[in-house]
C-alpha positions as CSV (number, residue, x, y, z in Angstrom):
1,X,28.9,1.5,-4.6
2,X,29.3,-1.5,-7.0
3,X,27.1,-4.6,-6.4
4,X,27.0,-7.9,-8.2
5,X,23.9,-10.0,-7.8
6,X,24.6,-13.6,-8.5
7,X,22.2,-16.1,-10.0
8,X,19.1,-13.9,-9.7
9,X,15.8,-14.9,-11.3
10,X,14.4,-11.8,-12.9
11,X,10.6,-11.2,-12.5
12,X,9.8,-8.2,-14.7
13,X,7.3,-8.6,-17.5
14,X,8.6,-5.4,-19.1
15,X,12.1,-6.7,-19.3
16,X,13.7,-8.8,-22.0
17,X,15.2,-10.8,-19.2
18,X,11.9,-11.8,-17.6
19,X,12.0,-15.3,-16.0
20,X,15.8,-15.7,-16.7
21,X,18.4,-16.6,-14.1
22,X,21.3,-14.2,-14.5
23,X,23.9,-12.1,-12.8
24,X,23.3,-8.3,-12.5
25,X,26.1,-5.8,-12.1
26,X,25.3,-2.5,-10.6
27,X,27.8,0.4,-10.6
28,X,27.1,3.7,-8.9
29,X,23.4,3.0,-8.8
30,X,23.0,2.0,-12.4
31,X,22.6,-1.5,-14.0
32,X,25.7,-1.8,-16.2
33,X,25.7,-5.5,-17.2
34,X,23.2,-8.4,-17.1
35,X,24.4,-11.9,-18.1
36,X,25.8,-15.2,-17.0
37,X,29.0,-15.6,-14.9
38,X,29.8,-11.9,-14.7
39,X,33.2,-11.3,-13.0
40,X,33.5,-8.1,-11.1
41,X,36.2,-8.4,-8.4
42,X,35.7,-4.8,-7.1
43,X,31.9,-5.2,-6.6
44,X,30.2,-6.4,-3.4
45,X,28.8,-9.8,-4.3
46,X,25.3,-10.7,-3.2
47,X,24.4,-14.4,-3.3
48,X,21.2,-15.4,-1.6
49,X,19.2,-18.6,-1.5
50,X,16.6,-18.8,-4.4
51,X,17.3,-15.1,-5.1
52,X,14.6,-13.3,-7.2
53,X,14.8,-9.7,-8.4
54,X,12.0,-7.4,-9.6
55,X,11.4,-3.7,-10.1
56,X,11.2,-2.0,-6.7
57,X,7.9,-2.4,-5.0
58,X,5.6,0.5,-4.3
59,X,3.0,0.8,-1.5
60,X,0.3,3.3,-2.1
61,X,-1.0,3.5,1.5
62,X,1.5,3.6,4.4
63,X,1.1,5.3,7.8
64,X,4.0,6.5,9.9
65,X,3.3,8.2,13.2
66,X,5.7,11.1,12.8
67,X,5.0,14.0,13.3
68,X,2.9,13.7,16.5
69,X,2.6,9.9,17.0
70,X,6.3,8.9,17.1
71,X,5.5,6.2,19.7
72,X,3.7,4.3,16.9
73,X,6.4,4.7,14.3
74,X,9.0,7.2,13.3
75,X,9.8,8.0,9.7
76,X,13.3,6.6,10.1
77,X,12.2,3.3,11.5
78,X,9.2,3.2,9.0
79,X,11.5,3.6,6.1
80,X,13.8,0.9,7.5
81,X,10.8,-1.4,7.8
82,X,9.8,-0.7,4.2
83,X,13.3,-1.4,2.9
84,X,13.6,-4.7,4.8
85,X,10.1,-5.6,3.5
86,X,11.1,-5.1,-0.1
87,X,9.6,-1.6,-0.8
88,X,11.7,1.0,-2.6
89,X,8.9,3.6,-2.7
90,X,6.1,4.4,-0.3
91,X,3.2,6.9,-0.4
92,X,2.7,8.2,3.1
93,X,-0.8,9.0,4.5
94,X,-1.5,12.4,6.1
95,X,-2.9,11.0,9.4
96,X,-0.3,12.7,11.6
97,X,-0.5,15.5,14.1
98,X,-0.4,18.1,12.7
99,X,-2.1,16.6,9.7
100,X,-0.4,17.0,6.3
101,X,-2.5,19.9,4.8
102,X,0.1,22.5,3.7
103,X,3.3,22.8,1.6
104,X,5.4,23.1,4.8
105,X,4.0,19.8,6.1
106,X,4.8,18.1,2.8
107,X,8.3,19.5,2.8
108,X,8.8,18.3,6.3
109,X,8.1,14.7,5.4
110,X,10.2,14.8,2.3
111,X,13.1,16.4,4.3
112,X,13.0,13.6,6.9
113,X,13.3,11.0,4.2
114,X,16.1,12.7,2.3
115,X,19.1,10.5,1.3
116,X,17.4,7.2,2.3
117,X,17.3,4.1,0.2
118,X,13.5,4.3,0.2
119,X,11.7,7.1,-1.7
120,X,9.0,8.7,0.3
121,X,6.1,10.5,-1.4
122,X,3.6,12.4,0.8
123,X,-0.2,12.2,0.2
124,X,-1.7,15.5,1.1
125,X,-5.0,15.7,2.9
126,X,-8.0,16.6,0.8
127,X,-9.6,18.9,3.3
128,X,-8.3,21.4,5.8
129,X,-7.2,19.5,9.0
130,X,-8.9,16.5,7.5
131,X,-12.2,17.7,8.8
132,X,-14.1,17.2,5.5
133,X,-15.4,20.7,5.3
134,X,-13.1,22.9,3.2
135,X,-10.7,22.0,0.4
136,X,-7.1,22.1,1.5
137,X,-4.3,23.9,-0.4
138,X,-4.0,21.2,-3.0
139,X,-1.9,23.0,-5.6
140,X,0.6,24.3,-3.0
141,X,1.1,20.8,-1.7
142,X,1.4,19.5,-5.2
143,X,4.2,22.0,-5.9
144,X,5.9,20.8,-2.6
145,X,5.8,17.2,-3.8
146,X,2.5,15.6,-2.8
147,X,1.5,13.0,-5.3
148,X,-2.2,12.6,-4.4
149,X,-4.8,14.0,-2.0
150,X,-7.1,12.2,0.4
151,X,-8.4,12.1,3.9
152,X,-7.0,8.8,5.3
153,X,-9.9,6.5,6.3
154,X,-12.3,9.5,6.4
155,X,-15.2,9.7,4.1
156,X,-16.1,12.9,2.2
157,X,-19.7,13.1,3.2
158,X,-20.4,16.3,1.2
159,X,-20.8,15.3,-2.5
160,X,-20.5,18.9,-3.7
161,X,-17.1,19.2,-2.0
162,X,-15.8,16.1,-3.9
163,X,-17.3,17.5,-7.1
164,X,-15.3,20.7,-6.6
165,X,-12.1,18.9,-5.8
166,X,-12.4,16.7,-8.9
167,X,-12.9,19.7,-11.1
168,X,-10.1,21.8,-9.4
169,X,-7.5,19.0,-9.4
170,X,-7.7,18.7,-13.2
171,X,-5.8,22.0,-13.5
172,X,-2.6,20.2,-12.5
173,X,-3.6,16.6,-13.3
174,X,-4.0,15.8,-9.6
175,X,-5.0,12.4,-8.3
176,X,-8.0,12.5,-5.9
177,X,-8.5,9.8,-3.3
178,X,-12.0,9.1,-1.8
179,X,-12.3,6.7,1.1
180,X,-15.3,4.4,0.4
181,X,-17.5,4.7,3.4
182,X,-20.9,6.2,4.2
183,X,-20.6,7.3,7.8
184,X,-24.4,7.5,8.5
185,X,-24.7,3.8,7.6
186,X,-21.6,2.7,9.5
187,X,-23.0,4.3,12.7
188,X,-21.3,2.6,15.7
189,X,-20.3,-0.5,13.7
190,X,-16.9,-2.0,14.4
191,X,-16.8,-5.1,12.2
192,X,-18.4,-6.5,9.1
193,X,-22.2,-6.9,9.4
194,X,-22.8,-10.6,8.8
195,X,-23.4,-13.9,10.7
196,X,-20.2,-13.5,12.8
197,X,-21.2,-10.0,14.1
198,X,-24.6,-11.4,15.1
199,X,-23.0,-14.5,16.8
200,X,-20.5,-12.5,18.9
201,X,-22.7,-9.4,19.5
202,X,-20.6,-6.7,17.9
203,X,-22.2,-3.9,16.0
204,X,-21.8,-4.4,12.2
205,X,-20.6,-2.3,9.3
206,X,-22.7,-3.2,6.3
207,X,-21.1,-3.8,2.9
208,X,-23.7,-1.3,1.7
209,X,-21.8,1.5,3.5
210,X,-18.9,1.1,1.1
211,X,-20.9,0.4,-2.1
212,X,-23.2,3.4,-1.7
213,X,-20.2,5.7,-1.4
214,X,-18.4,4.2,-4.4
215,X,-21.6,4.4,-6.5
216,X,-21.9,8.1,-5.6
217,X,-18.3,8.9,-6.3
218,X,-18.4,7.2,-9.7
219,X,-21.5,9.3,-10.6
220,X,-19.6,12.4,-9.6
221,X,-16.5,11.3,-11.6
222,X,-18.7,10.8,-14.7
223,X,-20.0,14.3,-14.3
224,X,-16.8,16.1,-13.6
225,X,-14.0,14.1,-15.3
226,X,-10.7,14.0,-13.6
227,X,-8.7,11.2,-11.9
228,X,-10.2,9.3,-9.0
229,X,-8.5,6.6,-6.9
230,X,-10.6,4.5,-4.5
231,X,-8.4,3.1,-1.8
232,X,-8.8,-0.3,0.0
233,X,-12.1,-1.7,-1.5
234,X,-13.4,-4.7,0.4
235,X,-16.6,-6.1,-1.1
236,X,-17.7,-8.1,-4.1
237,X,-20.1,-5.4,-5.3
238,X,-17.5,-2.7,-5.0
239,X,-15.4,-4.7,-7.5
240,X,-18.4,-5.0,-9.8
241,X,-19.1,-1.2,-9.7
242,X,-15.6,-0.3,-10.5
243,X,-15.4,-2.8,-13.3
244,X,-18.5,-1.3,-14.9
245,X,-17.1,2.2,-14.5
246,X,-13.9,1.3,-16.2
247,X,-15.9,-0.2,-19.1
248,X,-17.5,3.2,-19.4
249,X,-14.1,4.8,-19.8
250,X,-14.0,6.6,-16.4
251,X,-10.5,7.4,-15.2
252,X,-10.8,5.5,-11.9
253,X,-8.4,3.1,-10.2
254,X,-8.6,1.2,-6.9
255,X,-6.5,-0.7,-4.5
256,X,-7.1,-3.5,-2.0
257,X,-5.4,-4.1,1.3
258,X,-3.6,-7.4,1.6
259,X,-5.5,-8.4,4.8
260,X,-8.8,-7.9,3.0
261,X,-7.7,-10.3,0.3
262,X,-6.5,-13.0,2.7
263,X,-8.4,-12.8,6.0
264,X,-12.1,-13.1,6.8
265,X,-14.5,-11.8,9.5
266,X,-14.8,-15.2,11.2
267,X,-11.4,-14.6,12.8
268,X,-13.0,-12.0,15.1
269,X,-14.7,-14.6,17.3
270,X,-11.8,-14.3,19.7
271,X,-12.2,-10.5,19.9
272,X,-8.5,-10.0,18.9
273,X,-8.1,-6.3,18.2
274,X,-5.3,-7.0,15.7
275,X,-8.1,-8.0,13.3
276,X,-9.9,-4.6,13.8
277,X,-9.2,-2.9,10.5
278,X,-11.0,-0.4,8.3
279,X,-12.6,-1.3,6.0
280,X,-13.4,-4.4,8.1
281,X,-12.5,-7.9,7.2
282,X,-15.4,-9.3,5.1
283,X,-16.6,-12.8,4.1
284,X,-15.1,-15.5,2.0
285,X,-17.4,-14.5,-0.9
286,X,-15.8,-11.0,-0.8
287,X,-12.2,-12.3,-0.7
288,X,-12.9,-14.5,-3.7
289,X,-14.4,-11.6,-5.7
290,X,-11.4,-9.4,-4.7
291,X,-8.9,-12.1,-5.9
292,X,-10.8,-12.4,-9.1
293,X,-10.6,-8.6,-9.5
294,X,-6.9,-8.8,-9.2
295,X,-6.7,-11.4,-11.9
296,X,-9.0,-9.7,-14.4
297,X,-7.4,-6.2,-13.9
298,X,-10.3,-4.5,-12.2
299,X,-8.1,-4.0,-9.1
300,X,-5.1,-1.9,-10.0
301,X,-2.7,-2.4,-7.1
302,X,-2.3,-4.1,-3.7
303,X,-1.3,-2.1,-0.6
304,X,-0.2,-3.3,2.8
305,X,-2.2,-0.4,4.3
306,X,0.5,-0.4,7.0
307,X,-0.9,1.3,10.0
308,X,1.1,0.9,13.2
309,X,-0.9,1.4,16.4
310,X,0.7,1.6,19.9
311,X,-0.2,-1.0,22.5
312,X,-2.2,1.5,24.6
313,X,-4.7,1.8,21.7
314,X,-4.8,-1.9,20.7
315,X,-4.7,-3.8,24.0
316,X,-8.1,-2.5,25.0
317,X,-11.8,-3.6,24.6
318,X,-12.6,-4.3,21.0
319,X,-15.1,-1.3,20.7
320,X,-12.4,1.1,22.0
321,X,-9.5,-0.2,20.0
322,X,-8.2,1.8,17.1
323,X,-8.4,0.4,13.5
324,X,-5.2,-0.7,11.8
325,X,-2.6,-3.4,11.3
326,X,1.0,-3.3,10.4
327,X,1.5,-4.8,6.9
328,X,4.8,-4.0,5.2
329,X,6.6,-7.0,6.6
330,X,3.9,-9.4,5.5
331,X,2.8,-8.0,2.2
332,X,4.6,-10.5,-0.1
333,X,4.1,-13.5,2.1
334,X,0.4,-13.0,2.5
335,X,-0.3,-12.0,-1.1
336,X,1.6,-14.9,-2.5
337,X,-0.7,-17.3,-0.6
338,X,-3.6,-16.3,-2.8
339,X,-2.0,-15.6,-6.2
340,X,1.1,-16.4,-8.3
341,X,4.5,-14.7,-7.8
342,X,4.2,-12.9,-11.2
343,X,0.8,-11.5,-10.2
344,X,2.1,-10.6,-6.7
345,X,5.0,-8.6,-8.1
346,X,2.7,-7.0,-10.7
347,X,0.3,-5.8,-7.9
348,X,3.2,-4.6,-5.8
349,X,4.7,-2.5,-8.6
350,X,1.7,-1.4,-10.6
351,X,0.7,1.7,-8.6
352,X,3.8,3.8,-9.5
353,X,2.4,4.8,-12.9
354,X,-1.0,5.8,-11.5
355,X,0.7,7.9,-8.8
356,X,3.0,9.6,-11.3
357,X,6.2,7.9,-10.1
358,X,9.0,7.0,-12.4
359,X,9.3,3.3,-13.1
360,X,12.6,1.5,-13.9
361,X,12.5,-1.8,-15.8
362,X,15.4,-4.2,-15.3
363,X,17.6,-3.3,-18.3
364,X,21.2,-2.2,-18.8
365,X,21.6,1.6,-18.5
366,X,18.6,2.0,-16.1
367,X,18.6,3.0,-12.5
368,X,18.9,0.1,-10.1
369,X,15.5,0.3,-8.3
370,X,15.2,-3.3,-7.3
371,X,13.6,-5.6,-4.7
372,X,15.3,-8.8,-3.7
373,X,13.2,-11.7,-2.5
374,X,12.7,-15.4,-2.2
375,X,9.2,-16.4,-3.4
376,X,9.3,-19.9,-2.0
377,X,10.4,-19.6,1.6
378,X,7.5,-20.6,3.9
379,X,7.5,-19.1,7.4
380,X,5.0,-18.9,10.3
381,X,4.9,-15.2,11.0
382,X,5.6,-14.2,14.6
383,X,6.2,-11.0,16.6
384,X,9.9,-11.5,16.2
385,X,9.6,-10.8,12.5
386,X,8.1,-7.4,13.0
387,X,10.5,-4.5,12.3
388,X,7.9,-1.8,13.0
389,X,7.9,-0.1,16.4
390,X,4.3,-1.2,16.9
391,X,3.5,-4.9,16.9
392,X,-0.2,-4.9,15.9
393,X,0.0,-7.4,13.0
394,X,-3.1,-9.3,11.9
395,X,-0.8,-12.0,10.5
396,X,0.8,-13.2,13.7
397,X,0.6,-17.0,13.7
398,X,-0.2,-17.3,9.9
399,X,1.9,-19.3,7.5
400,X,3.2,-17.0,4.8
401,X,4.8,-17.9,1.4
402,X,7.6,-15.7,0.3
403,X,10.2,-13.5,2.0
404,X,11.7,-10.2,1.1
405,X,15.4,-10.0,1.4
406,X,15.7,-6.2,1.0
407,X,16.2,-3.5,-1.7
408,X,18.7,-1.8,-3.9
409,X,17.8,1.9,-4.6
410,X,19.4,5.3,-4.7
411,X,22.9,3.7,-4.9
412,X,22.2,2.0,-1.5
413,X,21.6,-1.6,-0.4
414,X,19.5,-2.6,2.6
415,X,19.2,-6.3,3.4
416,X,17.2,-7.8,6.3
417,X,19.1,-9.9,8.8
C-alpha cells in the first residue's frame, strides 16, 4: 500500500524534520520521501485538518478481557480501539482468565493479534496464577514473547519473592513490574484517604500504602540490581522517592496513569463508580507533583491504564464496584490539558525503549510506524466517542484538547470515522 500524507506537521524530537510541515510518502510500509509538494498519483492521499504526525504511540498498561472476560473487551475490538486512539503498540496486562502465566498463554495473545496494524506485546504475570506466592515461568514466557513481568494491580507482599525475581530476571535482562501498594495498610479502603473520604464516609486508601511499598522495592533493587518498573504512581512522595533512587543510579522507571494526572478525589462526592480506579484519584497537590515529575524526567512514561469493566461490575454500589476506567480514547486529549503537545507525544512514545521495543524515528528509509493526530481540536468527551465495548470512562463530560485520527503501521492504515 502506498500512502501520501499531505501537509503534516512532524512532532519527533529525534527527527531532522521536527516541527516542520511537510508531505510524507510511504511505500509498502516504508517512508520513501519527505518534502514539500510531493506528487504521487498512485498513492492514497491523506489530507486532514491540522494534521500532525509523530512516532507511533505506545501504551505500557492496557487490559483486554480476552480470554475469559470477552464481555468487557475482545482482543480484536481492543486493538481497533487502540488504533483509532493513536496507539501503534500496546503492552497487555495478564489479568485474564486464565491468567497469562505460561508460554502457551503468551503465544495465544500474540497469535490473536497477528497481522493487525497494532503491535501487541504481552506482559506475563510475575507469580503463578497471579497469587503472589511462587514465581511464574518467567524465562519460558520471555522466550514466547513476553516483554515484562508483573501481577496487574496486585502487590507482591513477600519481599523475599521480589528479591528472588529481581535476581533471576537479570539472567535474560528481564523487566520486573511491582505494583506500588501495601495491602495491609489499604485494608477495606476504596478511595484516597483525605478530606473528601471523611466528608462522604468512604473508607480511605492512604498515600502511605503506596509510598511504603515503593521505598521497600527501591531498597530491594539497590540490594539485588536488575531492572524495576513501578507502574502507575500517584502521590507526591512517590515521585520524590523515585527521583532520589534515580540520582543514586538505580535502574528504575515509572509510569503514571493519565487519570491520576488530570483528575482529583473531590470528583467522588457524587459516588460515580467511573472514578473508582486503582491507585485512587489523589489530591491537587499530588497531581501538581506528578506533572512536575513529567517535566523534570522523573516519570518516564504516561499510560492510559485502559481497563474496560462491564456494566454489571460498574453500575453497583461504590464499595462493590470494580476498579478501572477505559482510557485509550482519551489519552491524548486528557494529557494535553496539562502539558504541551511535545511533552505529551514524548510521554506517549518514551516507554518503547524501556520495554525493549524497536523505535522508528520519522526518516526516509525507516518503517512507517506513525500516529496521526490533531493537537488543537477541543471536544467534550461523551459516551458516543467510546470505541471500547465497555463504557466506563472517567472522562465523560470533560473537555479534552487534542484528537487522534488513527495510525499507520505494519503497512496498514486505520483512521477513526
